[in-house]
N, CA, C and O atoms as a DFTB+ gen file, in Angstrom:
588 C
 N C O
     1  1       0.824      -1.329       0.040
     2  2       0.086       0.026      -0.079
     3  2       0.837       1.296      -0.051
     4  3       1.678       1.475       0.830
     5  1       0.599       2.178      -0.938
     6  2       1.404       3.390      -0.870
     7  2       0.876       4.542      -0.160
     8  3      -0.330       4.783      -0.126
     9  1       1.820       5.308       0.448
    10  2       1.423       6.377       1.242
    11  2       0.680       7.429       0.476
    12  3       0.997       7.704      -0.682
    13  1      -0.229       7.978       1.058
    14  2      -0.975       9.076       0.454
    15  2      -0.413      10.475       0.729
    16  3      -0.952      11.239       1.530
    17  1       0.663      10.772       0.052
    18  2       1.401      12.065       0.546
    19  2       0.992      13.136      -0.406
    20  3       1.215      14.312      -0.117
    21  1       0.416      12.810      -1.504
    22  2      -0.019      13.890      -2.556
    23  2      -1.466      14.455      -2.465
    24  3      -1.796      15.459      -3.095
    25  1      -2.225      13.843      -1.741
    26  2      -3.602      14.169      -1.531
    27  2      -4.317      12.975      -0.938
    28  3      -3.718      12.125      -0.279
    29  1      -5.637      12.934      -1.194
    30  2      -6.394      11.892      -0.605
    31  2      -6.077      10.456      -1.258
    32  3      -6.426       9.410      -0.711
    33  1      -5.428      10.503      -2.401
    34  2      -5.032       9.242      -2.919
    35  2      -3.800       9.698      -3.728
    36  3      -3.659      10.811      -4.236
    37  1      -2.978       8.725      -3.767
    38  2      -1.552       8.846      -4.551
    39  2      -1.863       9.475      -6.013
    40  3      -1.354      10.531      -6.388
    41  1      -2.719       8.735      -6.763
    42  2      -2.893       9.056      -8.201
    43  2      -4.002      10.091      -8.404
    44  3      -4.288      10.392      -9.563
    45  1      -4.688      10.696      -7.331
    46  2      -5.724      11.567      -7.714
    47  2      -5.131      12.985      -8.392
    48  3      -5.581      13.535      -9.397
    49  1      -4.218      13.342      -7.728
    50  2      -3.654      14.559      -8.227
    51  2      -2.986      14.411      -9.692
    52  3      -3.030      15.294     -10.548
    53  1      -2.376      13.190      -9.838
    54  2      -1.749      12.995     -11.265
    55  2      -2.769      12.834     -12.295
    56  3      -2.602      13.414     -13.368
    57  1      -3.851      12.085     -12.091
    58  2      -4.852      11.848     -13.123
    59  2      -6.142      12.796     -13.073
    60  3      -7.219      12.455     -13.562
    61  1      -5.927      14.012     -12.436
    62  2      -7.003      14.858     -12.181
    63  2      -7.317      15.492     -13.407
    64  3      -6.367      15.750     -14.146
    65  1      -8.529      15.813     -13.791
    66  2      -9.112      16.529     -14.984
    67  2      -8.547      17.969     -14.826
    68  3      -8.717      18.576     -13.768
    69  1      -7.859      18.532     -15.901
    70  2      -7.325      19.823     -15.894
    71  2      -8.403      20.971     -15.662
    72  3      -8.080      22.036     -15.136
    73  1      -9.586      20.720     -16.045
    74  2     -10.705      21.668     -15.827
    75  2     -10.991      21.632     -14.274
    76  3     -11.380      22.651     -13.704
    77  1     -10.802      20.500     -13.628
    78  2     -11.173      20.400     -12.150
    79  2     -10.271      21.394     -11.367
    80  3     -10.628      21.796     -10.259
    81  1      -9.213      21.755     -11.883
    82  2      -8.234      22.541     -11.103
    83  2      -8.644      24.001     -11.052
    84  3      -8.190      24.790     -10.223
    85  1      -9.572      24.327     -12.032
    86  2     -10.089      25.651     -12.099
    87  2     -10.988      25.926     -10.953
    88  3     -11.793      25.034     -10.682
    89  1     -10.994      26.993     -10.238
    90  2     -11.820      27.227      -9.095
    91  2     -13.286      27.159      -9.273
    92  3     -14.064      26.705      -8.434
    93  1     -13.622      27.666     -10.483
    94  2     -15.167      27.616     -10.792
    95  2     -15.652      26.164     -10.888
    96  3     -16.771      25.901     -10.447
    97  1     -14.957      25.285     -11.387
    98  2     -15.496      23.933     -11.556
    99  2     -14.979      23.016     -10.405
   100  3     -15.277      21.824     -10.476
   101  1     -14.334      23.396      -9.494
   102  2     -13.626      22.560      -8.454
   103  2     -14.660      22.287      -7.381
   104  3     -15.402      23.171      -6.955
   105  1     -14.685      20.914      -6.921
   106  2     -15.518      20.609      -5.744
   107  2     -14.527      20.545      -4.526
   108  3     -14.969      20.186      -3.434
   109  1     -13.280      20.859      -4.662
   110  2     -12.361      20.813      -3.578
   111  2     -12.631      21.859      -2.522
   112  3     -12.814      23.041      -2.810
   113  1     -12.651      21.366      -1.238
   114  2     -13.020      22.235      -0.112
   115  2     -11.788      21.946       0.814
   116  3     -11.579      20.829       1.287
   117  1     -10.985      23.039       1.038
   118  2      -9.758      22.875       1.929
   119  2     -10.019      22.261       3.366
   120  3      -9.167      21.614       3.975
   121  1     -11.243      22.525       3.822
   122  2     -11.488      22.056       5.193
   123  2     -11.824      20.642       5.239
   124  3     -11.405      19.949       6.166
   125  1     -12.631      20.103       4.205
   126  2     -12.962      18.686       4.226
   127  2     -12.614      17.962       2.905
   128  3     -12.970      16.788       2.804
   129  1     -11.978      18.524       1.924
   130  2     -11.380      17.860       0.794
   131  2     -12.683      17.500      -0.079
   132  3     -13.689      18.199      -0.202
   133  1     -12.438      16.308      -0.625
   134  2     -13.536      15.761      -1.562
   135  2     -14.661      15.350      -0.956
   136  3     -15.691      15.223      -1.619
   137  1     -14.633      15.098       0.311
   138  2     -15.786      14.599       1.171
   139  2     -16.608      15.768       1.668
   140  3     -17.454      15.559       2.537
   141  1     -16.421      16.988       1.181
   142  2     -17.185      18.132       1.721
   143  2     -18.784      17.813       1.442
   144  3     -19.629      18.215       2.242
   145  1     -19.087      17.195       0.462
   146  2     -20.549      16.996       0.087
   147  2     -21.137      16.145       1.221
   148  3     -22.360      16.181       1.358
   149  1     -20.384      15.358       2.076
   150  2     -20.889      14.570       3.189
   151  2     -21.039      15.308       4.347
   152  3     -21.498      14.753       5.346
   153  1     -20.685      16.614       4.371
   154  2     -20.826      17.418       5.506
   155  2     -22.275      17.887       5.819
   156  3     -23.139      18.141       4.980
   157  1     -22.392      17.956       7.164
   158  2     -23.768      18.482       7.704
   159  2     -24.890      17.474       7.148
   160  3     -25.963      17.988       6.830
   161  1     -24.752      16.201       7.014
   162  2     -25.823      15.256       6.652
   163  2     -26.873      15.492       7.701
   164  3     -26.563      15.672       8.879
   165  1     -28.177      15.490       7.253
   166  2     -29.262      15.833       8.242
   167  2     -30.380      14.832       8.119
   168  3     -30.842      14.556       7.012
   169  1     -30.799      14.316       9.160
   170  2     -32.129      13.533       9.115
   171  2     -33.213      14.397       9.706
   172  3     -33.029      14.938      10.796
   173  1     -34.320      14.548       9.043
   174  2     -35.559      15.151       9.521
   175  2     -36.684      14.182       9.825
   176  3     -37.134      13.360       9.026
   177  1     -37.109      14.383      11.146
   178  2     -38.135      13.421      11.597
   179  2     -39.424      14.163      12.083
   180  3     -39.294      15.140      12.819
   181  1     -40.559      13.769      11.729
   182  2     -41.828      14.520      11.986
   183  2     -42.534      13.603      13.010
   184  3     -42.779      12.414      12.811
   185  1     -42.867      14.383      14.265
   186  2     -43.642      13.666      15.202
   187  2     -45.052      14.350      15.208
   188  3     -45.338      15.202      14.367
   189  1     -45.909      13.953      16.168
   190  2     -47.210      14.621      16.254
   191  2     -47.297      16.167      16.313
   192  3     -48.217      16.789      15.783
   193  1     -46.314      16.726      16.969
   194  2     -46.327      17.991      17.390
   195  2     -45.025      18.782      17.097
   196  3     -44.950      19.976      17.388
   197  1     -44.039      18.133      16.540
   198  2     -42.740      18.758      16.362
   199  2     -41.994      18.216      15.022
   200  3     -42.257      17.112      14.544
   201  1     -41.171      18.980      14.543
   202  2     -40.154      18.414      13.543
   203  2     -38.759      18.347      14.310
   204  3     -38.467      19.251      15.094
   205  1     -37.952      17.346      14.099
   206  2     -36.779      17.029      14.644
   207  2     -35.692      16.972      13.652
   208  3     -35.830      16.225      12.684
   209  1     -34.635      17.674      13.787
   210  2     -33.503      17.525      12.888
   211  2     -32.300      16.995      13.610
   212  3     -31.997      17.421      14.725
   213  1     -31.651      16.123      13.025
   214  2     -30.354      15.546      13.573
   215  2     -29.178      15.787      12.530
   216  3     -29.075      15.152      11.480
   217  1     -28.312      16.772      12.944
   218  2     -27.278      17.161      11.968
   219  2     -25.906      16.704      12.317
   220  3     -25.411      17.053      13.388
   221  1     -25.278      15.966      11.504
   222  2     -23.893      15.392      11.846
   223  2     -22.888      16.620      11.610
   224  3     -22.823      17.220      10.537
   225  1     -22.139      16.911      12.700
   226  2     -21.104      17.891      12.691
   227  2     -19.792      17.249      13.391
   228  3     -19.335      17.730      14.428
   229  1     -19.257      16.194      12.784
   230  2     -18.131      15.509      13.453
   231  2     -16.970      16.479      13.509
   232  3     -16.778      17.254      12.571
   233  1     -16.179      16.462      14.587
   234  2     -14.978      17.285      14.818
   235  2     -15.205      18.695      15.383
   236  3     -14.283      19.412      15.773
   237  1     -16.511      19.039      15.397
   238  2     -16.910      20.360      15.920
   239  2     -17.124      20.360      17.226
   240  3     -17.660      19.385      17.751
   241  1     -16.709      21.541      18.015
   242  2     -17.265      21.677      19.454
   243  2     -18.563      22.468      19.472
   244  3     -18.959      23.105      18.495
   245  1     -19.178      22.398      20.585
   246  2     -20.407      23.250      20.877
   247  2     -20.249      24.670      20.505
   248  3     -21.074      25.265      19.811
   249  1     -19.135      25.221      20.995
   250  2     -18.834      26.636      20.897
   251  2     -18.594      27.050      19.327
   252  3     -18.709      28.215      18.946
   253  1     -18.277      26.051      18.534
   254  2     -18.000      26.425      17.160
   255  2     -19.183      26.272      16.260
   256  3     -19.059      26.377      15.040
   257  1     -20.407      26.009      16.878
   258  2     -21.701      25.884      16.123
   259  2     -22.681      26.985      16.501
   260  3     -22.707      27.409      17.656
   261  1     -23.488      27.458      15.557
   262  2     -24.218      28.573      15.794
   263  2     -25.547      28.386      14.984
   264  3     -25.511      27.971      13.825
   265  1     -26.717      28.699      15.615
   266  2     -28.005      28.688      15.002
   267  2     -28.576      30.038      14.951
   268  3     -28.453      30.828      15.887
   269  1     -29.238      30.325      13.797
   270  2     -29.876      31.544      13.567
   271  2     -31.302      31.361      12.815
   272  3     -31.443      30.633      11.832
   273  1     -32.330      32.114      13.404
   274  2     -33.542      32.002      12.759
   275  2     -33.951      33.421      12.280
   276  3     -34.227      34.268      13.129
   277  1     -33.997      33.688      11.093
   278  2     -34.344      34.929      10.546
   279  2     -35.185      34.782       9.104
   280  3     -34.836      34.061       8.170
   281  1     -36.314      35.591       9.141
   282  2     -37.128      35.546       7.975
   283  2     -37.536      34.116       7.599
   284  3     -37.463      33.720       6.436
   285  1     -37.978      33.334       8.634
   286  2     -38.402      31.990       8.353
   287  2     -37.415      31.039       7.861
   288  3     -37.776      29.976       7.357
   289  1     -36.071      31.392       7.990
   290  2     -35.091      30.521       7.508
   291  2     -34.131      30.155       8.701
   292  3     -33.522      31.065       9.264
   293  1     -33.978      28.844       9.102
   294  2     -33.118      28.541      10.174
   295  2     -31.825      28.040       9.487
   296  3     -31.768      27.151       8.638
   297  1     -30.729      28.806      10.027
   298  2     -29.379      28.597       9.437
   299  2     -28.467      27.992      10.526
   300  3     -28.416      28.467      11.660
   301  1     -27.760      26.940      10.133
   302  2     -26.887      26.286      11.008
   303  2     -25.528      26.629      10.471
   304  3     -25.304      26.381       9.286
   305  1     -24.550      27.200      11.257
   306  2     -23.317      27.587      10.870
   307  2     -22.353      26.944      11.828
   308  3     -22.547      26.842      13.039
   309  1     -21.236      26.495      11.135
   310  2     -20.123      25.855      11.970
   311  2     -18.782      26.512      11.463
   312  3     -18.604      26.687      10.257
   313  1     -17.864      26.864      12.381
   314  2     -16.588      27.390      12.060
   315  2     -15.563      26.777      12.879
   316  3     -15.705      26.633      14.093
   317  1     -14.437      26.380      12.181
   318  2     -13.308      25.735      12.664
   319  2     -12.013      26.339      12.544
   320  3     -11.609      26.685      11.434
   321  1     -11.325      26.498      13.572
   322  2      -9.881      27.241      13.523
   323  2      -8.844      26.289      14.121
   324  3      -9.159      25.486      14.999
   325  1      -7.568      26.392      13.619
   326  2      -6.362      25.662      14.111
   327  2      -5.610      26.622      14.843
   328  3      -5.570      27.806      14.511
   329  1      -4.980      26.129      15.883
   330  2      -4.052      26.833      16.683
   331  2      -2.628      26.854      15.961
   332  3      -1.966      25.816      15.945
   333  1      -2.202      27.881      15.434
   334  2      -0.896      27.874      14.778
   335  2       0.350      27.882      15.719
   336  3       1.446      27.438      15.378
   337  1       0.076      28.423      16.922
   338  2       1.267      28.458      17.992
   339  2       1.486      26.972      18.410
   340  3       2.519      26.747      19.042
   341  1       0.781      26.089      18.185
   342  2       1.013      24.667      18.626
   343  2       2.065      23.992      17.806
   344  3       2.672      23.003      18.216
   345  1       2.273      24.557      16.616
   346  2       3.014      23.891      15.517
   347  2       4.466      23.471      15.976
   348  3       4.900      22.348      15.720
   349  1       5.124      24.319      16.592
   350  2       6.558      24.126      16.865
   351  2       6.834      23.322      18.236
   352  3       7.931      22.829      18.499
   353  1       5.743      23.253      19.050
   354  2       5.943      22.653      20.394
   355  2       6.248      21.078      20.304
   356  3       7.013      20.559      21.117
   357  1       5.669      20.389      19.360
   358  2       5.830      19.066      19.312
   359  2       6.727      18.436      18.154
   360  3       6.801      17.218      17.987
   361  1       7.335      19.277      17.447
   362  2       8.174      18.971      16.327
   363  2       7.562      19.574      14.962
   364  3       6.667      20.419      14.982
   365  1       8.089      19.099      13.850
   366  2       7.720      19.621      12.566
   367  2       6.660      18.764      11.807
   368  3       6.706      17.535      11.752
   369  1       5.825      19.439      11.302
   370  2       4.790      18.617      10.585
   371  2       5.310      18.224       9.250
   372  3       5.950      19.002       8.542
   373  1       5.014      16.970       8.912
   374  2       5.355      16.431       7.636
   375  2       4.087      16.556       6.710
   376  3       4.206      16.636       5.487
   377  1       3.015      16.568       7.272
   378  2       1.776      16.701       6.386
   379  2       0.751      17.185       7.276
   380  3       0.645      16.681       8.394
   381  1      -0.075      18.184       6.866
   382  2      -1.198      18.770       7.433
   383  2      -2.484      18.551       6.606
   384  3      -2.581      18.985       5.458
   385  1      -3.416      17.900       7.190
   386  2      -4.651      17.681       6.551
   387  2      -5.800      18.530       7.145
   388  3      -6.856      18.685       6.532
   389  1      -5.569      19.051       8.305
   390  2      -6.748      19.768       8.986
   391  2      -6.521      21.201       8.754
   392  3      -5.398      21.673       8.931
   393  1      -7.523      21.933       8.365
   394  2      -7.500      23.327       8.065
   395  2      -8.663      24.110       8.837
   396  3      -9.575      23.531       9.428
   397  1      -8.533      25.354       8.765
   398  2      -9.441      26.229       9.333
   399  2     -10.570      26.530       8.160
   400  3     -10.262      26.568       6.968
   401  1     -11.785      26.720       8.600
   402  2     -12.846      27.014       7.646
   403  2     -14.189      27.074       8.250
   404  3     -14.347      27.031       9.470
   405  1     -15.183      27.176       7.386
   406  2     -16.510      27.239       7.904
   407  2     -17.585      26.742       6.883
   408  3     -17.417      26.789       5.664
   409  1     -18.653      26.283       7.470
   410  2     -19.829      25.691       6.701
   411  2     -21.089      26.174       7.195
   412  3     -21.190      26.685       8.310
   413  1     -22.159      26.012       6.315
   414  2     -23.498      26.436       6.857
   415  2     -24.467      25.787       5.938
   416  3     -24.206      25.461       4.779
   417  1     -25.603      25.625       6.540
   418  2     -26.812      25.065       5.887
   419  2     -28.079      25.588       6.375
   420  3     -28.264      25.734       7.583
   421  1     -29.000      25.893       5.470
   422  2     -30.265      26.620       5.749
   423  2     -31.371      25.803       5.526
   424  3     -31.345      25.003       4.591
   425  1     -32.425      25.905       6.326
   426  2     -33.791      25.145       6.121
   427  2     -34.893      26.276       6.288
   428  3     -34.852      27.143       7.161
   429  1     -35.847      26.147       5.362
   430  2     -36.963      27.212       5.453
   431  2     -37.878      26.462       6.380
   432  3     -38.246      25.317       6.118
   433  1     -38.266      27.143       7.526
   434  2     -39.043      26.556       8.520
   435  2     -40.455      27.358       8.742
   436  3     -41.261      27.006       9.603
   437  1     -40.654      28.423       7.912
   438  2     -41.994      29.170       7.869
   439  2     -41.682      30.402       8.753
   440  3     -40.763      30.468       9.570
   441  1     -42.632      31.419       8.450
   442  2     -42.533      32.725       9.150
   443  2     -43.116      32.494      10.411
   444  3     -42.742      33.362      11.200
   445  1     -43.928      31.627      10.950
   446  2     -44.701      31.576      12.075
   447  2     -43.868      30.923      13.145
   448  3     -44.374      30.933      14.268
   449  1     -42.702      30.364      13.014
   450  2     -41.923      29.822      13.997
   451  2     -40.990      30.877      14.590
   452  3     -40.262      31.616      13.927
   453  1     -41.107      30.856      15.978
   454  2     -40.125      31.984      16.609
   455  2     -39.055      31.293      17.277
   456  3     -39.135      30.116      17.628
   457  1     -38.020      32.058      17.458
   458  2     -36.774      31.589      18.078
   459  2     -36.866      30.885      19.468
   460  3     -36.187      29.916      19.804
   461  1     -37.794      31.507      20.213
   462  2     -38.079      30.978      21.553
   463  2     -38.742      29.577      21.660
   464  3     -38.802      28.942      22.713
   465  1     -39.214      29.177      20.514
   466  2     -39.865      27.850      20.411
   467  2     -39.013      26.815      19.988
   468  3     -39.380      25.643      20.076
   469  1     -37.747      27.174      19.472
   470  2     -36.790      26.214      18.932
   471  2     -35.829      25.912      20.028
   472  3     -35.262      26.764      20.711
   473  1     -35.687      24.517      20.143
   474  2     -34.530      24.053      21.155
   475  2     -33.593      23.220      20.324
   476  3     -33.921      22.578      19.326
   477  1     -32.233      23.313      20.916
   478  2     -31.141      22.501      20.282
   479  2     -30.234      22.002      21.317
   480  3     -30.050      22.623      22.364
   481  1     -29.661      20.882      21.040
   482  2     -28.692      20.257      21.954
   483  2     -27.634      19.566      21.122
   484  3     -27.934      18.843      20.171
   485  1     -26.314      19.817      21.522
   486  2     -25.123      19.325      20.785
   487  2     -24.459      18.260      21.731
   488  3     -24.055      18.501      22.868
   489  1     -24.406      17.021      21.078
   490  2     -23.842      15.981      21.944
   491  2     -23.246      14.994      20.865
   492  3     -23.870      14.659      19.858
   493  1     -21.974      14.565      21.180
   494  2     -21.192      13.553      20.440
   495  2     -21.168      13.872      18.841
   496  3     -21.273      12.953      18.028
   497  1     -21.042      15.060      18.491
   498  2     -20.935      15.514      17.197
   499  2     -22.167      15.571      16.402
   500  3     -22.133      15.682      15.176
   501  1     -23.252      15.497      17.077
   502  2     -24.594      15.537      16.513
   503  2     -25.375      16.707      17.077
   504  3     -25.491      16.840      18.295
   505  1     -25.913      17.561      16.212
   506  2     -26.764      18.619      16.678
   507  2     -28.174      18.239      16.493
   508  3     -28.626      17.937      15.389
   509  1     -28.937      18.256      17.685
   510  2     -30.379      17.864      17.626
   511  2     -31.227      19.240      17.702
   512  3     -31.029      20.088      18.572
   513  1     -32.098      19.339      16.783
   514  2     -32.900      20.678      16.837
   515  2     -34.487      20.152      16.802
   516  3     -34.904      19.294      16.025
   517  1     -35.216      20.790      17.722
   518  2     -36.615      20.611      17.734
   519  2     -37.336      21.846      17.414
   520  3     -37.120      22.896      18.019
   521  1     -38.197      21.729      16.462
   522  2     -39.067      22.884      16.007
   523  2     -40.492      22.510      16.137
   524  3     -40.846      21.354      15.906
   525  1     -41.387      23.497      16.520
   526  2     -42.758      23.192      16.770
   527  2     -43.488      23.042      15.316
   528  3     -43.121      23.716      14.353
   529  1     -44.439      22.199      15.255
   530  2     -45.106      22.079      14.131
   531  2     -46.328      23.158      14.090
   532  3     -47.273      23.076      14.875
   533  1     -46.228      24.100      13.178
   534  2     -47.139      25.120      13.064
   535  2     -48.253      24.738      12.146
   536  3     -47.979      24.467      10.977
   537  1     -49.621      24.688      12.620
   538  2     -50.611      24.479      11.913
   539  2     -51.093      25.635      10.943
   540  3     -51.556      26.627      11.507
   541  1     -51.053      25.639       9.764
   542  2     -51.389      26.800       8.852
   543  2     -52.803      26.527       8.510
   544  3     -53.212      25.402       8.225
   545  1     -53.630      27.726       8.553
   546  2     -54.980      27.645       8.135
   547  2     -54.953      27.817       6.611
   548  3     -54.436      28.810       6.100
   549  1     -55.502      26.860       5.912
   550  2     -55.614      26.989       4.363
   551  2     -56.913      27.879       3.975
   552  3     -57.959      27.729       4.606
   553  1     -56.821      28.678       3.062
   554  2     -58.007      29.547       2.671
   555  2     -59.058      28.774       2.305
   556  3     -58.917      27.720       1.685
   557  1     -60.291      29.302       2.705
   558  2     -61.500      28.569       2.374
   559  2     -61.849      28.879       1.005
   560  3     -61.790      30.035       0.585
   561  1     -62.230      27.845       0.250
   562  2     -62.646      28.096      -1.165
   563  2     -64.055      28.574      -1.143
   564  3     -64.964      28.007      -0.536
   565  1     -64.168      29.649      -1.844
   566  2     -65.530      30.224      -2.130
   567  2     -65.775      30.116      -3.659
   568  3     -64.925      30.479      -4.473
   569  1     -66.920      29.625      -3.990
   570  2     -67.174      29.539      -5.396
   571  2     -67.824      30.872      -5.835
   572  3     -68.640      31.499      -5.160
   573  1     -67.338      31.238      -7.104
   574  2     -67.833      32.443      -7.602
   575  2     -68.790      32.147      -8.827
   576  3     -68.374      31.477      -9.772
   577  1     -69.997      32.621      -8.803
   578  2     -70.890      32.432     -10.033
   579  2     -70.434      33.229     -11.197
   580  3     -70.110      34.416     -11.154
   581  1     -70.442      32.369     -12.370
   582  2     -70.105      32.941     -13.590
   583  2     -71.275      33.418     -14.333
   584  3     -72.210      32.639     -14.525
   585  1     -71.317      34.674     -14.788
   586  2     -72.400      35.242     -15.734
   587  2     -72.412      34.975     -17.069
   588  3     -73.295      35.449     -17.785
């Protein structure tokens, strides 16, 4: 087995499509590499009175995660930083795969949901959010006579 010193795979960088290297077409995220699309995987569960979201945020601490409810949109943001002062304490790095960066994801929850009704808990890299189910009154259909 060959060491992966050039990227996530020894031959990935060598056989990479030249158009992939252009920033407009690239899926490369320096924080999570090619696996960035797997970030913030979310399960949404409906109960009788609530909606519950389980958001995977592995490697993040509670202090690095933020929730915001604005204009009916719930936004989950996570930002990660690395301590640069720690670099020389334990020797010289041969390879660094961890980076600083941020990610976010938004869900439309409706204009009637208020921040005081939303609860969240972060445990073992999973953010659990509970939202109330708001019953919306549908307009009553009135028939109009055609002359």
